[in-house]
N, C-alpha and C positions, 0 to 999 in steps of 0.2 A: 753702197754702203748705208745701212739703216740709220735712222734718226736715233737720237737717245731719247729714251722715257719721257724726259722733261720737255723736248723739243715736240715729240709727238703728242703729249697732252696740251701744250700749248697751241698747237693747230687745232686739236678736236675743240678746244675751249673756245676758241674764235668761232667754230662753226655752230657751236652751242649758242655763242652771243648772237650769231646772225639768224638763226632759227627763230630765237626770241624777238629779234627786230621784225622779222618776218610776219610772226604772229601778232604782234603789236601794231604793225602798219595795216594790217588787213582787218584788224578789230577797228581801226580808226575810219576805214574805208566803208566798212560796214555799218557803223553807227552813223556815218554821214548819209548813206542810202537810206537807213531806216528814217532819219530826220526829215528828208525829202519825199520819200516814197513809204508812208506809214505801212501799206498794205504788205509792202515786201517781207517785212518779219512774219506776217501770218503765211505767205507761201513758204518760207525758211521752215516754221515751226510744222506746218502741214507735210513738207519733205521727211523731216525728222520722224514725226509720227508714224507715217506711213511705211518708213524704213524699218522702224521698231515693231510694227503690226506685221509685216512681212517676215522678219525673223522670227517672231514667235511662231507663226503659221509654218514656217518650214521646219522648225523643230517638232511641230506636231505632225510633221508628216504630209503637208499640203503642197505637193510639187507645182501646182500652179501659182502659188503665192509670189515667186519671183518675177513669172512673166508679168503678172499685173502689176507688181511695183515698178518694173523699168518703164511700163507703158506711163502709168499714173506720174510717175516721178518726172519722165521726160517731158510731158504735157505742163507739169509745175514750173519747169525750168524753162520752157518756152515761153511761159507768161512772164517770168522773171526777166527774160531777155528783151522781150518787147517792152516792158516798162523801165528797164534800165536803159533801153535806147531811146525812148520817148524823152526821158527826163536829161538826155545828153550824155550818159555815161557809157563808157565802153562795155562790151558784153560780158567781158572777164573782170570787171573792175572789182567785184566783192571775192574772186578767187585769192590764192596764195600767190604771191610774187616770191621768184627765188633769183637770187644772185646768179647763181648757175643752174640753169634747167636740166643739166645732163645727170647731176646726182641728187638735184633738190637741197642743194647745201647740206648734204651729209658726209660729203668727202668721198663717198663711194658709190660706185655706179656697176652694177651687174657684178657684185662681189670684187671689184678692182678698185684701186686707187682711181679717182677722178683726175682729169687733167688739171682742174683748179687745185686739188691737193698738192699734185706735182709741183705746181706754181710757188705753193705756200712752202712746200719742203725745199724748195730750190733757194728760198730766201735764206735759210738755216745752212744749206750746204754750201750757198755763195760765201757766206760769213766764214765757215770753216775753212773754207779753202785758203783764206789769207790772200787771195789775190782778186777781190771783186772789184776794187777800184782800178788796179793796174790793167786787167784785160779789158776796161772800157776804152782804153786809149791804146793799147797794145793788142792787135788783132789782125786780120787777114785784110780787112778793109783800111787800116791804116799803113798797112807795110808798104814799103817804098824801096824801089830799087836805085834810086838816084844816088845813094851814098856808097854804092858797091863799084868797085873800079872795074872798068869796061875798055881799059886802054892798052892793057898788055896780057898777054896770054901766059898763063903759069904752067910751066912744064908737067907738073903734077897732075893737073887738070886737063890738060890740051884746050884749055877754052879760059875764058876771063872769070873773075869771080863774079861778076854779074851775071854772065851766061849759067854760071854753076849754081848760083843762088836760086835761078828760075827753076832747075832742077830739083833742088832742096824743097823749094816751096810745093811743088807737086808731089813729092814724097809725103810732106806733111798733110797735104790735102787728102792724098789717098789713105793716110793712116786715119784720118777723122772719118772718112766714107766708109772703110772698113772695120771700124772700130769694133762694132758687136760681134762681128764674125772672125776677126783675125786674132783679137787680144793680144795685139802687137806691142813691142816694147822699142824705144829708140834711146839712143846713147849720142849726145853731141860733144864734140871734141873740138878744141881749138882756144886760141889765145882770147884775152879779155877784149869785150866789145866788137865781135864778130856776128853777133846775132842770135846767139845760143839761147838766152832767156827770153828774148822777143818771139822767136819760133814757137818756144814751149808755151809762152801766153796766147798766140795765137790758137794752136790747138785746144789749149784749155778752154778758152773762151768758145770756142766751136762745140764742143762736148758739154760745157755745162749749160749751154742754151737748149742743149738736146736732154737735159735732165740726168745727164750722167753725174756722179760725184766726183769731185778733183779734189785733192789735197796738195798744196803747194808748201814745201818747206825746203829752206836752206839746208846745206848738210850739217852746220853747225846746231840748227835747231832741231833736225831729226835725231842727231846723237843725244841732245839734250833730252829728248822725248825717252828714247831708249834708256838713258841713264837714269831719268827720274822714276821710270816705270820699274826699274830694278831695284834702286836705292831709296827712293824717298818714300818711306812709309806713312807720312803724315797725309799725303795726298794720293794715296794708293789708288783709290777708287777713279779719281778723275784722269789720272796717267794710265791706268789699265784701259778707260774708254778711248782716250785718246791713240795708245797703242794700238788698240784694235781698229780704230779709224783707218791708220796707216796701212794696216794688213789688208783691210776690207774695202777699201774705197776703190771706184772703177779705175781711175786713174791717180797715181802718185807721182808726183813731180819732185825729184831731188835736185835741186839746183846748187852748183859750185862743189860737187864732190871733190874730196881732197883739200878743201881748206880747213876742215878740222883737224884737231888734234889727232893723230892716228895712234893707235895701239891696238894691242889683240883683243880689248873690249868691242871698239868700233868695227874692227874686221869682221869679229863673229857674229856682231849684230847685222851688219849691213849684209854678210850672207845669208843669214836667217830671214831677214826681210825679203831680200831678191827672191830666194828659194821659195819662201811660202806663198808670194804672190805669184811667181810662176807656175806653182803647183796648182793654184786656184784659179788661174787663167785671168789673173788681174793684169792691167796694163801699168808699166812703168817708163817714164822718161827721166834720163839722168843726164845732166850738163856738168861738163869738168873742162878745166884748162889743162888737164894732163892728158898726154897721148899714151896708147893702150901700154907700152912698155914701162910707163912710169907708174901707171895703176897697177899693172903685175907688181912692182917693187914696193908699192904703198900697203897693198891687200894681198890676199892670199891667191894662189891658184886657181881655188875654188870659186872665187870670185869673179876672176877675170875669165874663167872658163866658161862660166853662165852668162857673162856680157857678150864675149866672143859668139858663143853658139845660139843665144836665143835673143839677142839685141840686134836691131838694126843700127850700125855705127854708122853717123854722120860726121866726116871731120868739115870743120869750117875753117876758110882762110880768110886772108885780108886784113885790111888796116884797122884801127880802133876806130868804130863808126863814131863814137862820141867825139873824138879828134877832129874826123872829117867833118862832122856838124859844125864844130865851133870856127873851122878855117874858112867855110862858106859864107 
């Protein structure tokens, strides 16, 4: 998912401000050196003069000018280095200092976004995702099995809920590991409080830390965006941008599908969203309290056929974890 124009401009303005700061600090260091070593300015002036003279000679066809200039300037720079060292300055004290040496604070290295640009970009994408604060506490490192029952084997699983959750967590980790190759989709089903949202947050945190764009929306919020995009003409531009983010983000999380007011509009918009993301190889995770047969009744056959054929369906079982936590 691309940044909006205003977000991109804000990042580039920050780079411009950093470049200005770099130049100002360099000028201060140079002035300090000139104050303590007056001859240093003469050496710098000589370097500039020789560079200009060499350029003029090259334009006139003198092919030896470049070789001579390099030799003379190298000698002058060696003199500068000796003077700086004798005065207690580092050899590179007068050089430009960069916050990021890879892109030299331009945001781009070798024609591509630098890692530092990606870090700045993620600040905006994290905020857009709606789950920045949540994933800080709900992630794989904080996931605990202690609230899942390990005392009785469920016939449908032929194992305990705790054992089954170990398998589910492994599926989620594999989803993250193969994300760039598989462009997979997950559908978590099960009653309230069995860990559906926590698992989606675990996945979201891992992918956001790898600079993928993630948008989290409850089903109610998702369909509100769809409705405003279709009918709210006063905020048409903003809604169109958000609508496009939903279609284009690397991972869309739809939480609590089935809690929204269901009608023909929500069914058609859900199908369009799911289908467009499948066609563009964008991943989606859906969590719902409804089993597949109820989803089929709520929505259309077209929606459920996409879910069954293109999503990994992961039913979750057990008691409400929040109640078990209070009981302990």
